[in-house]
N, C-alpha and C positions, 0 to 999 in steps of 0.2 A: 291254710291258703284257700281262698274261695275258688272253687272249680270254675266259676263263671268268669273270672278275671283272666285276661291274657297273661301268659307267662312272660317275664322279663328276660331279655337275652343275657346270656352269660358273657361278661367281658373277656376279651382274649387275654392271653398271657402278656404281661407288660402294660396292660391298660389300654384305653381308647386313644387313638392318635389325636393330636391337636387339630382343631377345626381350621379349614382353609378359608380364603376370602369369600365373602358372600357374593353369590351370583344369582341373577334372575334369568329365567328362560329366554334364550336368544339374545341377551344384552349383557355380556360379561362386563364386570366392573374391573377397570385396570388402575391400580394405584399409581399416583404421580411418580414419575421417575422410572417406571417399568418400561421395557421395550414396547414401542408403538403407542406410548401415551402422548396425549396432546399436552403441550406445555401450558402451564398455568401462569397467568399474568397478562399485562397489556400487549397488544400486537406490535410487531416491529414496524417502525416508521420508515418512510422513504426520504432519503436525503434531499433537501430542497435545492442545494447547489447542483446536484446531478440533474434535476429536472430543468433548472435554468440553463445548464450547459447544453442539454439536448435541444431546447427551444431555440437558443441562440444559434446553434449549428444548423437547424432546419431553415430558419428564416433568412440566414446569411446576411443579416443586416449589421451585426457586430461580431464577426468571427473571432477576433482576439479575445473578446469577453467570454465566449463559449469555451475557448481553449483553457483560459485561466480558471473558470468555474469548475470545469471537469477535473483539472489537476488538483485543485484544492479539495474537491469532493471525495476523491478516492481514499486518502488517509483518514478523513473523517468517518467514512463508511466503515472502514476496518476497525477504527478505534471504538466507535459507538455501537457497532453491531447493527448498523442500519441497512436497509435495502436501497437499491439504486445503482449498484456497481455497473450494471449493463447500460443504464441510461448515461452515466458519466462517460463510459468508454465510447459509446455512440456519439455523444456530444463532442468529445475530443476529436474523434475521427472526422466528423462533418466540419467542425470548425477549422481543422488543419487544412482540409481540402479548400474551404472557402478562403482561408488566408492565402493559399497558393494561387488561387484564381485571381484574388485581388491584386497580388504582386504582379502577376503576368499581365493583368489588364492595365495597371499603371505603367508598366514598362512599354507595352506595345501601343498604348493609346486607345485600346478597346474600351476601357472603362469610361474614358472621356466621351467617346462616341456614343456609348450607351446612355450616358447621363444626358448628353445633348438631345438624343432621341426621346428620352423620357420627358425632358423639359418641353420639347416641341409638342409631344402628345398631350401633356397637361395644358399647354397654352391653347391648343386647338379645342380641347374638351371644354375649357373655360369659356371659349367663344361660341360654342354650340348652344343654341337657345331655342326655346319655343317661339313661334312667331308672335305670340301674345306678349312676350317680354321685350320686343323691339321698341326702340325709342327714336324720337324725331332726330334726324340728321345721321343716323347710322346707315351704313351700307352693308349689304349682306349677300350671301350666296344661298340659294334655295336648294336644300338637299332633297326635297320631295316633289320636284316639279312634275314628275310623272304620276303622282297620286292625286286623288280627288281632294284630300285635305293635307296640307303641308304640316308636318309635326316637328320638323327641325330645320333651323336656319343657322348659318354661321356668320357672325359679325366679322367684317373685314375692313381693311383700310380703304377709304374711298378712292385713293390714288391708284389702286390696282384694279384689274377687271373684276366686275361684280354683276350680279343678276338684278339687283334692285337697290333703291334708296328710300328710306322712310321719310315722309313729309309731315306726318301728324297722326294723332290717335283721337278717336272720339268714342263715346259710350252710346250704345243703342238704348233709347228710352221710349216710354209710351207703350210698351208691350208687356202684358201680364204673362203671356206664354210665348213659346218659340213661334216667331211670325212666319216661318217657312223660308226656304232659300230664295224664292223669287222676290218676296217683300224685302228681305235683308239685302239682297243684291241691288235692288232698286234704290234703297236708302243709301247704301255705300257708294254707289256710282255718283249720286247727286252730291253727297257731302264731301267725298274725296275729291271731286272735281273742284270744288271751292277751295279746299285745303291745298291742293296741288297748285292752283293758280296763285295763291298767296305765297307759297314756298318757292316757286320757280317763276318769278315775274318776267325774267328775260327768256321768253319762250324759245327764241331762236338759238339759245345756247344749249337746248335739250337735244341730244343726239337723235339722229334718224332712227326710227323703229323703237323708240322708247315711249311708252304710253302709260296711262293710268293703271295702277296695280293696287290691289288691296287684299287683306286677309280677314275673313269673317269668322265669327263663332260658328261651330257646328251645333247640331241639335243636342249632341251628347255634352259638349262643353257648356252649352247654355244651361243645362240642368245643374251644372256645377257652379254656376254663377258668373260665367264668362259673358261679358257684354261688350268687349272692346273690338273695335274695327281699326285695323292698322292700314293707313293710307300710304301710298308711295308711288314711285315710278318704277317700272319694270321693263326689261328688254324683251321684245317680241322675238328676237333672233339671237344675236350674239351678245355676250356680256359687254358692258361699257365701262369706261374709266373716267374718273373725276367726278366731283360732286356737281349736281345740277342746281344746287341751292343759290338763289338770287332773290332774297326777300329784303324787307326793309332794314334788316340788321346788317346786310352786306352791301347794300346800294346807297348811293348818295340821295339826298332829298329830291334833286332834279331828276335823277334816273328813275326812282320809284314813282314819282309823279307822272312822268311821261308814260311809263308802262301801264300804270293804273288807268290812264285815260284811253290809250289805244287798244289795250288787250281785249276789252269786251267786244270789239269788232271781230277779232279772231275767234273768240269763244262762241259768239252767236253764229258766225259763219260755219263752224263745224257742226252746228245743230240742224243743218238743212235736212228736211224730211227725206226719207229714203224713197217714198212713193212720188211719182211724177205728178205735176199739176193735173194731168188727165185723170189720174187715179184718186188724188186727194187735193183738190184745188184749195179748199179751205185751209188745210194745214200749211201749204206752201205760201199762201197769201199772208197768213198770220206770221209766218217766219220772216217774210220780206219786211213786214212792219216792224218786227223786233230788230232786224239789222238796220233799218232806217233810223230807229230810235238810238241805237248805239253810235251810228255815224254822226248824227246831229249832236249827241251829248259830247262826243270827242271833240268835234269842231268848236263847240262852245267853251269847253273846259280848257282847251289849249290856248284860247284867247284870254283866259282869266289870269294867266300866270306870266311873269317875266322870265324869259329863258336866258341862260348865261352865254356870253361870248359868241362863239361860232355857231351855236345851236339856234339862235334866234331867227336867222334867215330861213334855214331848212324847216323849222316848225311853222313859220308863216306860209311857206309853200305847201306844206302838208295841209294846212287849214283850207287853202284854196282848192286843192284836189278833193278834199272831203265835201266842200260846198257843191262842187260839180257832181260828185257821186250822189249826194243827197237828192238832187233833182231826179236822177234816173231811178233811184230806189223808191222814191215817193210814187213815181208813175207805176212801178212794178207792184208796189203794195196796194195800189188802187185799181189794179186790173179788174175788168168786168167779168172775164171768164178765162178758161185755160188757154185759149188761142191768144188772147191779148197778153196773157202772162208770158207765153213763149216768145212773143214778139219783142217784149222789153227785157227778157232775161239776160241775153248776152251783152247788150249795151250797158246794163246795170253793173255787171261784173267788170266789164272793161273800164268803166269810169272809176271804179274803186282802185286806188293805188295799190299795186300788188305788194310793194315793199313796205307799205305803211310807214314811210319816212325813214328810209335807209340812211340818208344824209344826216338827218337829225339824230339818229341813233349813233352814227359814227362820231358826231360832234359831242355827244353826251358820254361817249366811252362805252356804249352798249354793243352787243353783237349785231352786226348790220347785214348778215346774210343768213337766210333760213338754212337748216340742215339739208345738204345735198340739193339746194334750190327747189325743194318740194313743199315748202310751207312749214308750219309749226304744229306742235302738239300741246294741248292743254289738259 
């Protein structure tokens, strides 16, 4: 034996014991099937019917379905060794409660009441719109009257009280960028006045305190491509009932012709300058000339048409009144200065028939009395 080689251990009596399982430091290897071993093979699945039962029970839309799915799922889970027993039991419980509530609701009428409330809410939601979605002839309630920009309106039946009625829509053109509120407002005022006049020709049928109303794009909606201006009539105080529509689609040819002839006198009359002749004589004199032109045009056009039945006589009388008024307004429009203007002002207004042919309107089947006897709105 080499003295430099280590000596071999002497085997114990009976020999060396059989080697145990291989282990690595800190990570013992556990053979499959031993206590604490992780099972080998695919993971256990969750029963789909159990999931369906729980979902049906939670949403309460089909409680009997959730109950059935849960009862079918339990034996499947046991037979197949699947997971989901707790889900199935929870689904069965929730579905049972939902079924009980459904029966109670049907017996007491509570379900019917809830369904009616749901339908009413859905109907109201479907009628809630942005002002930009309004269309000609629709009546609406303004939900944001206290805000600078209205974001929501509700379309309603024109027969019930409402805040406004749409007369037409036009697009703002000719602007490469947002023109500013003042320019947009000026354009809307002018265009909507024309649209309103064509929509409600029988101006005396417009309720008192109902005036021109419109919705403009804001600077923010302009960036998104909004160019629509919604024109209409709106109540300055209380809501009004009934449609104000009286255009060529709702009037007879004689009615629309008469109104188209005399309405410009009213329209120009409402444009009288705010400043007195002493402050702006030129503006007042120009306005008197415009009203004179409207009077002369009406007198001439009324004589160009044959008027039916009982309306012929009253129309002829109206022409005589307009001829007398024309003389007074011609003198007013030719006034040399503010003093001369004031001298002829009252006589000019007194010569113009206040009712603008009430008898002719009656004969033609039009409204023959201004709202509350205070004039008209255009």
